[in-house]
PDB file of N, CA, C and O in Angstrom:
ATOM      1  N   MET A   1     -19.697  -1.870  -2.524  1.00  0.00           N
ATOM      2  CA  MET A   1     -19.628  -0.760  -2.690  1.00  0.00           C
ATOM      3  C   MET A   1     -19.195  -0.311  -0.774  1.00  0.00           C
ATOM      4  O   MET A   1     -19.731  -0.657   0.279  1.00  0.00           O
ATOM      5  N   LEU A   2     -18.065   0.536  -1.064  1.00  0.00           N
ATOM      6  CA  LEU A   2     -17.634   1.217  -0.510  1.00  0.00           C
ATOM      7  C   LEU A   2     -18.466   3.093  -0.004  1.00  0.00           C
ATOM      8  O   LEU A   2     -18.745   3.902  -0.890  1.00  0.00           O
ATOM      9  N   THR A   3     -18.721   3.420   1.628  1.00  0.00           N
ATOM     10  CA  THR A   3     -19.444   4.622   1.464  1.00  0.00           C
ATOM     11  C   THR A   3     -17.955   5.379   1.129  1.00  0.00           C
ATOM     12  O   THR A   3     -16.831   5.128   0.693  1.00  0.00           O
ATOM     13  N   ARG A   4     -18.913   6.659   1.738  1.00  0.00           N
ATOM     14  CA  ARG A   4     -17.523   8.209   1.528  1.00  0.00           C
ATOM     15  C   ARG A   4     -16.761   7.816   2.230  1.00  0.00           C
ATOM     16  O   ARG A   4     -15.554   7.810   1.987  1.00  0.00           O
ATOM     17  N   ALA A   5     -17.097   7.547   2.891  1.00  0.00           N
ATOM     18  CA  ALA A   5     -16.405   7.944   4.715  1.00  0.00           C
ATOM     19  C   ALA A   5     -14.982   6.709   4.304  1.00  0.00           C
ATOM     20  O   ALA A   5     -13.817   6.896   3.956  1.00  0.00           O
ATOM     21  N   GLU A   6     -15.603   5.754   4.498  1.00  0.00           N
ATOM     22  CA  GLU A   6     -14.383   3.880   3.815  1.00  0.00           C
ATOM     23  C   GLU A   6     -13.861   4.609   2.767  1.00  0.00           C
ATOM     24  O   GLU A   6     -12.633   4.545   2.722  1.00  0.00           O
ATOM     25  N   ILE A   7     -14.424   5.342   1.829  1.00  0.00           N
ATOM     26  CA  ILE A   7     -13.391   5.418   0.192  1.00  0.00           C
ATOM     27  C   ILE A   7     -12.413   6.452   0.590  1.00  0.00           C
ATOM     28  O   ILE A   7     -11.290   6.566   0.099  1.00  0.00           O
ATOM     29  N   LYS A   8     -12.990   7.298   1.643  1.00  0.00           N
ATOM     30  CA  LYS A   8     -11.490   8.153   2.513  1.00  0.00           C
ATOM     31  C   LYS A   8     -10.581   7.341   3.061  1.00  0.00           C
ATOM     32  O   LYS A   8      -9.509   6.994   2.566  1.00  0.00           O
ATOM     33  N   ALA A   9     -11.156   6.968   4.372  1.00  0.00           N
ATOM     34  CA  ALA A   9      -9.856   6.362   5.223  1.00  0.00           C
ATOM     35  C   ALA A   9      -9.372   5.833   4.457  1.00  0.00           C
ATOM     36  O   ALA A   9      -8.518   6.628   4.063  1.00  0.00           O
ATOM     37  N   THR A  10      -9.247   4.499   3.595  1.00  0.00           N
ATOM     38  CA  THR A  10      -8.899   3.469   2.454  1.00  0.00           C
ATOM     39  C   THR A  10      -7.894   4.644   1.472  1.00  0.00           C
ATOM     40  O   THR A  10      -6.967   4.167   0.818  1.00  0.00           O
ATOM     41  N   LYS A  11      -8.159   6.224   1.426  1.00  0.00           N
ATOM     42  CA  LYS A  11      -7.735   6.788   0.794  1.00  0.00           C
ATOM     43  C   LYS A  11      -6.232   6.920   0.747  1.00  0.00           C
ATOM     44  O   LYS A  11      -5.169   6.723   0.158  1.00  0.00           O
ATOM     45  N   GLU A  12      -7.021   7.483   1.981  1.00  0.00           N
ATOM     46  CA  GLU A  12      -5.679   8.004   3.624  1.00  0.00           C
ATOM     47  C   GLU A  12      -4.927   6.865   3.595  1.00  0.00           C
ATOM     48  O   GLU A  12      -3.786   6.835   3.133  1.00  0.00           O
ATOM     49  N   GLU A  13      -5.732   5.538   4.254  1.00  0.00           N
ATOM     50  CA  GLU A  13      -3.991   4.677   4.497  1.00  0.00           C
ATOM     51  C   GLU A  13      -3.172   4.280   3.578  1.00  0.00           C
ATOM     52  O   GLU A  13      -2.044   3.821   3.765  1.00  0.00           O
ATOM     53  N   LEU A  14      -3.678   4.433   2.634  1.00  0.00           N
ATOM     54  CA  LEU A  14      -3.112   4.115   0.787  1.00  0.00           C
ATOM     55  C   LEU A  14      -1.778   4.783   1.264  1.00  0.00           C
ATOM     56  O   LEU A  14      -0.887   4.349   1.994  1.00  0.00           O
ATOM     57  N   GLN A  15      -1.962   6.221   0.483  1.00  0.00           N
ATOM     58  CA  GLN A  15      -1.358   7.256   0.500  1.00  0.00           C
ATOM     59  C   GLN A  15       0.123   6.949   1.672  1.00  0.00           C
ATOM     60  O   GLN A  15       1.326   6.869   1.424  1.00  0.00           O
ATOM     61  N   ALA A  16      -0.401   6.874   2.557  1.00  0.00           N
ATOM     62  CA  ALA A  16       0.403   7.109   4.014  1.00  0.00           C
ATOM     63  C   ALA A  16       1.134   6.426   4.227  1.00  0.00           C
ATOM     64  O   ALA A  16       2.252   6.689   4.669  1.00  0.00           O
ATOM     65  N   ASN A  17       0.390   4.614   3.790  1.00  0.00           N
ATOM     66  CA  ASN A  17       1.434   3.511   3.749  1.00  0.00           C
ATOM     67  C   ASN A  17       2.303   3.934   2.108  1.00  0.00           C
ATOM     68  O   ASN A  17       3.511   3.942   2.341  1.00  0.00           O
ATOM     69  N   TYR A  18       2.122   4.149   1.138  1.00  0.00           N
ATOM     70  CA  TYR A  18       2.659   4.237   0.433  1.00  0.00           C
ATOM     71  C   TYR A  18       3.982   5.840   0.579  1.00  0.00           C
ATOM     72  O   TYR A  18       4.616   5.735  -0.471  1.00  0.00           O
ATOM     73  N   ARG A  19       4.238   6.396   0.922  1.00  0.00           N
ATOM     74  CA  ARG A  19       4.648   7.228   1.183  1.00  0.00           C
ATOM     75  C   ARG A  19       5.696   7.142   2.622  1.00  0.00           C
ATOM     76  O   ARG A  19       6.537   7.992   2.914  1.00  0.00           O
ATOM     77  N   ARG A  20       5.461   6.173   3.227  1.00  0.00           N
ATOM     78  CA  ARG A  20       6.657   5.435   4.431  1.00  0.00           C
ATOM     79  C   ARG A  20       6.745   4.076   4.129  1.00  0.00           C
ATOM     80  O   ARG A  20       6.594   3.147   4.921  1.00  0.00           O
ATOM     81  N   LEU A  21       7.012   4.010   2.876  1.00  0.00           N
ATOM     82  CA  LEU A  21       7.299   2.523   1.857  1.00  0.00           C
ATOM     83  C   LEU A  21       8.860   3.697   1.465  1.00  0.00           C
ATOM     84  O   LEU A  21      10.025   3.315   1.354  1.00  0.00           O
ATOM     85  N   ASN A  22       8.476   4.758   1.367  1.00  0.00           N
ATOM     86  CA  ASN A  22       9.991   4.990   0.166  1.00  0.00           C
ATOM     87  C   ASN A  22      10.649   4.852  -0.218  1.00  0.00           C
ATOM     88  O   ASN A  22      11.862   4.847  -0.005  1.00  0.00           O
ATOM     89  N   GLN A  23       9.494   4.555  -1.543  1.00  0.00           N
ATOM     90  CA  GLN A  23      10.279   3.429  -2.372  1.00  0.00           C
ATOM     91  C   GLN A  23      10.409   4.588  -3.983  1.00  0.00           C
ATOM     92  O   GLN A  23       9.588   5.493  -3.833  1.00  0.00           O
ATOM     93  N   PRO A  24      11.137   4.739  -5.278  1.00  0.00           N
ATOM     94  CA  PRO A  24      11.006   4.824  -6.151  1.00  0.00           C
ATOM     95  C   PRO A  24       9.573   4.207  -6.900  1.00  0.00           C
ATOM     96  O   PRO A  24       9.405   3.010  -7.133  1.00  0.00           O
ATOM     97  N   GLU A  25       8.373   5.526  -7.291  1.00  0.00           N
ATOM     98  CA  GLU A  25       7.388   4.372  -8.177  1.00  0.00           C
ATOM     99  C   GLU A  25       7.937   3.665  -8.955  1.00  0.00           C
ATOM    100  O   GLU A  25       7.454   2.559  -8.712  1.00  0.00           O
ATOM    101  N   ALA A  26       9.057   3.487 -10.219  1.00  0.00           N
ATOM    102  CA  ALA A  26       9.215   2.778 -10.961  1.00  0.00           C
ATOM    103  C   ALA A  26       8.855   1.302 -10.242  1.00  0.00           C
ATOM    104  O   ALA A  26       8.029   0.422 -10.486  1.00  0.00           O
ATOM    105  N   THR A  27      10.345   1.563  -8.801  1.00  0.00           N
ATOM    106  CA  THR A  27      10.020  -0.095  -7.985  1.00  0.00           C
ATOM    107  C   THR A  27       8.786  -0.650  -8.376  1.00  0.00           C
ATOM    108  O   THR A  27       8.538  -1.413  -9.310  1.00  0.00           O
ATOM    109  N   VAL A  28       7.876  -0.040  -7.325  1.00  0.00           N
ATOM    110  CA  VAL A  28       6.472  -0.041  -7.055  1.00  0.00           C
ATOM    111  C   VAL A  28       6.007  -0.675  -8.520  1.00  0.00           C
ATOM    112  O   VAL A  28       5.838  -1.882  -8.698  1.00  0.00           O
ATOM    113  N   LEU A  29       5.882   0.041  -9.232  1.00  0.00           N
ATOM    114  CA  LEU A  29       5.319  -0.476 -10.201  1.00  0.00           C
ATOM    115  C   LEU A  29       5.863  -1.337 -11.074  1.00  0.00           C
ATOM    116  O   LEU A  29       5.297  -1.554 -12.145  1.00  0.00           O
ATOM    117  N   ALA A  30       6.980  -1.916 -10.758  1.00  0.00           N
ATOM    118  CA  ALA A  30       7.615  -3.289 -11.079  1.00  0.00           C
ATOM    119  C   ALA A  30       7.375  -4.027 -10.558  1.00  0.00           C
ATOM    120  O   ALA A  30       6.729  -4.865 -11.187  1.00  0.00           O
ATOM    121  N   ASP A  31       7.572  -4.263  -9.502  1.00  0.00           N
ATOM    122  CA  ASP A  31       6.713  -4.949  -8.127  1.00  0.00           C
ATOM    123  C   ASP A  31       4.844  -5.630  -8.526  1.00  0.00           C
ATOM    124  O   ASP A  31       4.376  -6.768  -8.477  1.00  0.00           O
ATOM    125  N   LEU A  32       4.465  -4.798  -8.756  1.00  0.00           N
ATOM    126  CA  LEU A  32       3.108  -5.108  -8.374  1.00  0.00           C
ATOM    127  C   LEU A  32       2.649  -5.413 -10.378  1.00  0.00           C
ATOM    128  O   LEU A  32       1.602  -5.886 -10.821  1.00  0.00           O
ATOM    129  N   GLU A  33       3.768  -4.972 -11.092  1.00  0.00           N
ATOM    130  CA  GLU A  33       3.245  -5.600 -12.707  1.00  0.00           C
ATOM    131  C   GLU A  33       1.817  -4.297 -12.908  1.00  0.00           C
ATOM    132  O   GLU A  33       0.703  -4.490 -13.394  1.00  0.00           O
ATOM    133  N   ILE A  34       2.253  -3.327 -12.473  1.00  0.00           N
ATOM    134  CA  ILE A  34       1.057  -2.040 -13.211  1.00  0.00           C
ATOM    135  C   ILE A  34       1.883  -1.097 -13.591  1.00  0.00           C
ATOM    136  O   ILE A  34       3.102  -1.043 -13.429  1.00  0.00           O
ATOM    137  N   ASN A  35       1.018  -0.193 -14.215  1.00  0.00           N
ATOM    138  CA  ASN A  35       1.266   0.931 -15.060  1.00  0.00           C
ATOM    139  C   ASN A  35       0.958   2.244 -13.795  1.00  0.00           C
ATOM    140  O   ASN A  35       0.246   2.093 -12.803  1.00  0.00           O
ATOM    141  N   ALA A  36       1.635   3.383 -14.136  1.00  0.00           N
ATOM    142  CA  ALA A  36       1.680   3.978 -13.407  1.00  0.00           C
ATOM    143  C   ALA A  36      -0.279   4.761 -13.030  1.00  0.00           C
ATOM    144  O   ALA A  36      -0.805   4.581 -11.931  1.00  0.00           O
ATOM    145  N   GLU A  37      -0.833   5.368 -13.910  1.00  0.00           N
ATOM    146  CA  GLU A  37      -2.365   5.761 -14.673  1.00  0.00           C
ATOM    147  C   GLU A  37      -3.564   4.473 -13.397  1.00  0.00           C
ATOM    148  O   GLU A  37      -4.598   4.734 -12.783  1.00  0.00           O
ATOM    149  N   ARG A  38      -2.749   3.166 -13.491  1.00  0.00           N
ATOM    150  CA  ARG A  38      -3.768   2.085 -11.767  1.00  0.00           C
ATOM    151  C   ARG A  38      -3.259   2.424 -10.892  1.00  0.00           C
ATOM    152  O   ARG A  38      -3.896   2.665  -9.867  1.00  0.00           O
ATOM    153  N   LEU A  39      -1.917   2.574 -10.958  1.00  0.00           N
ATOM    154  CA  LEU A  39      -1.687   3.179  -9.316  1.00  0.00           C
ATOM    155  C   LEU A  39      -2.493   4.850  -8.810  1.00  0.00           C
ATOM    156  O   LEU A  39      -3.118   5.217  -7.815  1.00  0.00           O
ATOM    157  N   ASP A  40      -2.164   5.353  -9.782  1.00  0.00           N
ATOM    158  CA  ASP A  40      -3.117   6.472  -9.558  1.00  0.00           C
ATOM    159  C   ASP A  40      -4.324   6.454  -9.738  1.00  0.00           C
ATOM    160  O   ASP A  40      -4.839   7.277  -8.982  1.00  0.00           O
ATOM    161  N   ALA A  41      -4.791   6.129 -10.126  1.00  0.00           N
ATOM    162  CA  ALA A  41      -6.117   5.211  -9.919  1.00  0.00           C
ATOM    163  C   ALA A  41      -6.555   4.855  -8.736  1.00  0.00           C
ATOM    164  O   ALA A  41      -7.595   5.416  -8.389  1.00  0.00           O
ATOM    165  N   VAL A  42      -5.791   3.608  -7.526  1.00  0.00           N
ATOM    166  CA  VAL A  42      -5.885   3.302  -6.343  1.00  0.00           C
ATOM    167  C   VAL A  42      -5.282   4.419  -4.912  1.00  0.00           C
ATOM    168  O   VAL A  42      -5.729   4.650  -3.788  1.00  0.00           O
ATOM    169  N   LEU A  43      -4.171   4.856  -5.619  1.00  0.00           N
ATOM    170  CA  LEU A  43      -4.345   5.523  -4.711  1.00  0.00           C
ATOM    171  C   LEU A  43      -4.807   7.090  -4.155  1.00  0.00           C
ATOM    172  O   LEU A  43      -4.638   7.734  -3.120  1.00  0.00           O
ATOM    173  N   ASN A  44      -5.561   7.326  -5.608  1.00  0.00           N
ATOM    174  CA  ASN A  44      -6.647   8.491  -5.123  1.00  0.00           C
ATOM    175  C   ASN A  44      -8.531   7.867  -4.875  1.00  0.00           C
ATOM    176  O   ASN A  44      -9.666   8.340  -4.821  1.00  0.00           O
ATOM    177  N   MET A  45      -7.875   6.626  -4.799  1.00  0.00           N
ATOM    178  CA  MET A  45      -9.517   6.189  -5.205  1.00  0.00           C
ATOM    179  C   MET A  45     -10.066   6.430  -5.813  1.00  0.00           C
ATOM    180  O   MET A  45     -11.174   6.671  -5.334  1.00  0.00           O
ATOM    181  N   GLU A  46      -9.967   6.644  -7.484  1.00  0.00           N
ATOM    182  CA  GLU A  46     -10.562   7.713  -8.371  1.00  0.00           C
ATOM    183  C   GLU A  46     -11.038   6.214  -9.344  1.00  0.00           C
ATOM    184  O   GLU A  46     -10.312   5.918 -10.293  1.00  0.00           O
ATOM    185  N   HIS A  47     -12.004   5.529  -9.099  1.00  0.00           N
ATOM    186  CA  HIS A  47     -12.506   4.295 -10.164  1.00  0.00           C
ATOM    187  C   HIS A  47     -12.059   2.985  -9.991  1.00  0.00           C
ATOM    188  O   HIS A  47     -12.788   2.155 -10.536  1.00  0.00           O
ATOM    189  N   PRO A  48     -10.869   2.439  -9.271  1.00  0.00           N
ATOM    190  CA  PRO A  48     -10.060   1.889  -9.460  1.00  0.00           C
ATOM    191  C   PRO A  48     -10.505   0.544  -9.339  1.00  0.00           C
ATOM    192  O   PRO A  48     -11.276   0.034  -8.526  1.00  0.00           O
ATOM    193  N   ASP A  49      -9.727  -0.050 -10.527  1.00  0.00           N
ATOM    194  CA  ASP A  49     -10.272  -1.888  -9.913  1.00  0.00           C
ATOM    195  C   ASP A  49     -10.066  -2.105  -9.031  1.00  0.00           C
ATOM    196  O   ASP A  49      -9.008  -1.655  -8.591  1.00  0.00           O
ATOM    197  N   PRO A  50     -10.989  -3.011  -8.076  1.00  0.00           N
ATOM    198  CA  PRO A  50     -11.028  -3.376  -7.090  1.00  0.00           C
ATOM    199  C   PRO A  50     -10.174  -4.637  -6.368  1.00  0.00           C
ATOM    200  O   PRO A  50     -10.051  -5.144  -5.252  1.00  0.00           O
ATOM    201  N   HIS A  51      -9.559  -4.847  -8.035  1.00  0.00           N
ATOM    202  CA  HIS A  51      -8.606  -6.182  -7.834  1.00  0.00           C
ATOM    203  C   HIS A  51      -7.100  -5.276  -7.096  1.00  0.00           C
ATOM    204  O   HIS A  51      -6.315  -5.524  -6.181  1.00  0.00           O
ATOM    205  N   ASP A  52      -7.275  -4.183  -8.061  1.00  0.00           N
ATOM    206  CA  ASP A  52      -5.811  -3.424  -8.101  1.00  0.00           C
ATOM    207  C   ASP A  52      -5.973  -2.550  -6.708  1.00  0.00           C
ATOM    208  O   ASP A  52      -5.171  -1.649  -6.461  1.00  0.00           O
ATOM    209  N   ILE A  53      -6.856  -2.809  -5.980  1.00  0.00           N
ATOM    210  CA  ILE A  53      -6.906  -2.566  -4.719  1.00  0.00           C
ATOM    211  C   ILE A  53      -6.321  -3.785  -3.625  1.00  0.00           C
ATOM    212  O   ILE A  53      -5.426  -3.539  -2.816  1.00  0.00           O
ATOM    213  N   TRP A  54      -6.620  -4.393  -3.680  1.00  0.00           N
ATOM    214  CA  TRP A  54      -6.434  -5.348  -2.908  1.00  0.00           C
ATOM    215  C   TRP A  54      -5.232  -5.437  -3.616  1.00  0.00           C
ATOM    216  O   TRP A  54      -4.534  -4.942  -2.732  1.00  0.00           O
ATOM    217  N   GLU A  55      -4.127  -5.774  -4.875  1.00  0.00           N
ATOM    218  CA  GLU A  55      -3.357  -5.693  -4.551  1.00  0.00           C
ATOM    219  C   GLU A  55      -1.790  -4.630  -4.265  1.00  0.00           C
ATOM    220  O   GLU A  55      -0.691  -4.790  -3.736  1.00  0.00           O
ATOM    221  N   VAL A  56      -2.312  -3.858  -4.770  1.00  0.00           N
ATOM    222  CA  VAL A  56      -1.633  -2.531  -3.401  1.00  0.00           C
ATOM    223  C   VAL A  56      -1.612  -2.789  -1.989  1.00  0.00           C
ATOM    224  O   VAL A  56      -0.802  -3.464  -1.354  1.00  0.00           O
ATOM    225  N   ARG A  57      -2.621  -2.151  -1.586  1.00  0.00           N
ATOM    226  CA  ARG A  57      -3.359  -2.255  -0.081  1.00  0.00           C
ATOM    227  C   ARG A  57      -1.841  -4.255   0.340  1.00  0.00           C
ATOM    228  O   ARG A  57      -1.280  -4.581   1.386  1.00  0.00           O
ATOM    229  N   ASP A  58      -1.832  -4.600  -0.371  1.00  0.00           N
ATOM    230  CA  ASP A  58      -1.801  -5.934   0.074  1.00  0.00           C
ATOM    231  C   ASP A  58      -0.095  -5.865   0.090  1.00  0.00           C
ATOM    232  O   ASP A  58       0.584  -6.714   0.670  1.00  0.00           O
ATOM    233  N   TYR A  59       0.584  -4.483  -0.790  1.00  0.00           N
ATOM    234  CA  TYR A  59       2.193  -5.400  -1.214  1.00  0.00           C
ATOM    235  C   TYR A  59       2.413  -4.152  -0.587  1.00  0.00           C
ATOM    236  O   TYR A  59       3.632  -4.195  -0.749  1.00  0.00           O
ATOM    237  N   LEU A  60       2.192  -2.783   0.154  1.00  0.00           N
ATOM    238  CA  LEU A  60       2.674  -1.628   0.999  1.00  0.00           C
ATOM    239  C   LEU A  60       2.248  -2.561   2.305  1.00  0.00           C
ATOM    240  O   LEU A  60       2.938  -2.075   3.202  1.00  0.00           O
ATOM    241  N   GLU A  61       1.530  -3.568   2.846  1.00  0.00           N
ATOM    242  CA  GLU A  61       1.942  -3.817   4.027  1.00  0.00           C
ATOM    243  C   GLU A  61       2.590  -4.894   4.107  1.00  0.00           C
ATOM    244  O   GLU A  61       3.225  -4.852   5.161  1.00  0.00           O
ATOM    245  N   ASP A  62       2.768  -5.791   3.594  1.00  0.00           N
ATOM    246  CA  ASP A  62       3.707  -6.138   3.340  1.00  0.00           C
ATOM    247  C   ASP A  62       5.161  -5.931   3.573  1.00  0.00           C
ATOM    248  O   ASP A  62       5.911  -6.745   4.112  1.00  0.00           O
ATOM    249  N   LYS A  63       5.549  -4.522   3.017  1.00  0.00           N
ATOM    250  CA  LYS A  63       6.553  -4.231   2.538  1.00  0.00           C
ATOM    251  C   LYS A  63       6.246  -3.678   4.158  1.00  0.00           C
ATOM    252  O   LYS A  63       6.569  -4.551   4.963  1.00  0.00           O
ATOM    253  N   ARG A  64       5.832  -2.738   4.652  1.00  0.00           N
ATOM    254  CA  ARG A  64       5.343  -2.084   5.471  1.00  0.00           C
ATOM    255  C   ARG A  64       6.121  -3.033   6.634  1.00  0.00           C
ATOM    256  O   ARG A  64       7.265  -2.860   7.053  1.00  0.00           O
ATOM    257  N   LEU A  65       5.333  -3.903   6.961  1.00  0.00           N
ATOM    258  CA  LEU A  65       5.829  -4.944   7.937  1.00  0.00           C
ATOM    259  C   LEU A  65       7.385  -5.778   8.229  1.00  0.00           C
ATOM    260  O   LEU A  65       7.836  -6.240   9.278  1.00  0.00           O
ATOM    261  N   THR A  66       8.208  -5.729   6.238  1.00  0.00           N
ATOM    262  CA  THR A  66       8.888  -6.113   6.056  1.00  0.00           C
ATOM    263  C   THR A  66      10.243  -4.986   6.827  1.00  0.00           C
ATOM    264  O   THR A  66      11.387  -5.166   7.243  1.00  0.00           O
ATOM    265  N   LYS A  67       9.287  -3.791   6.697  1.00  0.00           N
ATOM    266  CA  LYS A  67      10.991  -3.159   6.879  1.00  0.00           C
ATOM    267  C   LYS A  67      10.586  -2.272   8.116  1.00  0.00           C
ATOM    268  O   LYS A  67      11.010  -1.117   8.079  1.00  0.00           O
ATOM    269  N   THR A  68       9.935  -2.586   9.055  1.00  0.00           N
ATOM    270  CA  THR A  68       9.326  -2.143  10.311  1.00  0.00           C
ATOM    271  C   THR A  68       8.686  -2.768  11.114  1.00  0.00           C
ATOM    272  O   THR A  68       8.412  -2.078  12.096  1.00  0.00           O
ATOM    273  N   ASP A  69       8.134  -4.255  11.178  1.00  0.00           N
ATOM    274  CA  ASP A  69       7.768  -4.614  12.257  1.00  0.00           C
ATOM    275  C   ASP A  69       8.488  -6.023  12.830  1.00  0.00           C
ATOM    276  O   ASP A  69       8.502  -6.589  13.923  1.00  0.00           O
ATOM    277  N   LEU A  70       9.211  -6.343  11.216  1.00  0.00           N
ATOM    278  CA  LEU A  70      10.692  -7.386  11.931  1.00  0.00           C
ATOM    279  C   LEU A  70      11.455  -7.345  12.638  1.00  0.00           C
ATOM    280  O   LEU A  70      11.829  -8.371  13.205  1.00  0.00           O
ATOM    281  N   PRO A  71      12.239  -5.599  13.005  1.00  0.00           N
ATOM    282  CA  PRO A  71      13.606  -5.945  13.672  1.00  0.00           C
ATOM    283  C   PRO A  71      12.573  -5.563  14.985  1.00  0.00           C
ATOM    284  O   PRO A  71      13.097  -5.653  16.095  1.00  0.00           O
ATOM    285  N   GLN A  72      11.333  -5.200  14.932  1.00  0.00           N
ATOM    286  CA  GLN A  72      10.716  -5.642  16.995  1.00  0.00           C
ATOM    287  C   GLN A  72       9.883  -6.311  17.544  1.00  0.00           C
ATOM    288  O   GLN A  72       9.381  -6.018  18.629  1.00  0.00           O
ATOM    289  N   VAL A  73       9.543  -7.575  16.698  1.00  0.00           N
ATOM    290  CA  VAL A  73       9.468  -9.053  16.778  1.00  0.00           C
ATOM    291  C   VAL A  73      10.684  -9.752  17.414  1.00  0.00           C
ATOM    292  O   VAL A  73      10.759 -10.190  18.562  1.00  0.00           O
ATOM    293  N   ILE A  74      11.895  -9.778  16.167  1.00  0.00           N
ATOM    294  CA  ILE A  74      12.851 -10.079  16.635  1.00  0.00           C
ATOM    295  C   ILE A  74      13.519  -9.742  18.186  1.00  0.00           C
ATOM    296  O   ILE A  74      13.712 -10.484  19.150  1.00  0.00           O
ATOM    297  N   ALA A  75      13.746  -8.474  18.002  1.00  0.00           N
ATOM    298  CA  ALA A  75      14.296  -8.170  19.277  1.00  0.00           C
ATOM    299  C   ALA A  75      13.459  -7.794  20.959  1.00  0.00           C
ATOM    300  O   ALA A  75      13.956  -7.353  21.996  1.00  0.00           O
ATOM    301  N   PHE A  76      12.143  -8.164  20.655  1.00  0.00           N
ATOM    302  CA  PHE A  76      11.075  -8.860  21.300  1.00  0.00           C
ATOM    303  C   PHE A  76      11.411 -10.838  21.949  1.00  0.00           C
ATOM    304  O   PHE A  76      11.613 -11.335  23.057  1.00  0.00           O
ATOM    305  N   TYR A  77      11.329 -11.271  20.843  1.00  0.00           N
ATOM    306  CA  TYR A  77      11.579 -12.302  20.773  1.00  0.00           C
ATOM    307  C   TYR A  77      12.963 -12.965  21.998  1.00  0.00           C
ATOM    308  O   TYR A  77      12.914 -13.673  23.005  1.00  0.00           O
ATOM    309  N   PHE A  78      14.149 -12.247  21.201  1.00  0.00           N
ATOM    310  CA  PHE A  78      15.277 -11.740  22.231  1.00  0.00           C
ATOM    311  C   PHE A  78      15.465 -11.524  23.499  1.00  0.00           C
ATOM    312  O   PHE A  78      16.447 -11.942  24.113  1.00  0.00           O
ATOM    313  N   LEU A  79      14.585 -10.887  23.970  1.00  0.00           N
ATOM    314  CA  LEU A  79      14.059 -10.565  25.070  1.00  0.00           C
ATOM    315  C   LEU A  79      14.583 -10.703  26.469  1.00  0.00           C
ATOM    316  O   LEU A  79      13.904 -10.323  27.423  1.00  0.00           O
TER     317      LEU A  79
END
């Protein structure tokens, strides 16, 4: 069970990563194979399925790493 502070921090992290992703909602929904209500429940931390929280979080993290960190890692490797 998460505390209120943990729920707030999780909500803020998920929403920030979703905004950074900058993908159409339809793309995210198709990739995750969930509906908009389930995604909204996770992003707003309004009684989401715990499995959905981890799926959305992992998806956003994977996409973030693919978009931003990989070029930096590659550039560092070749320096």
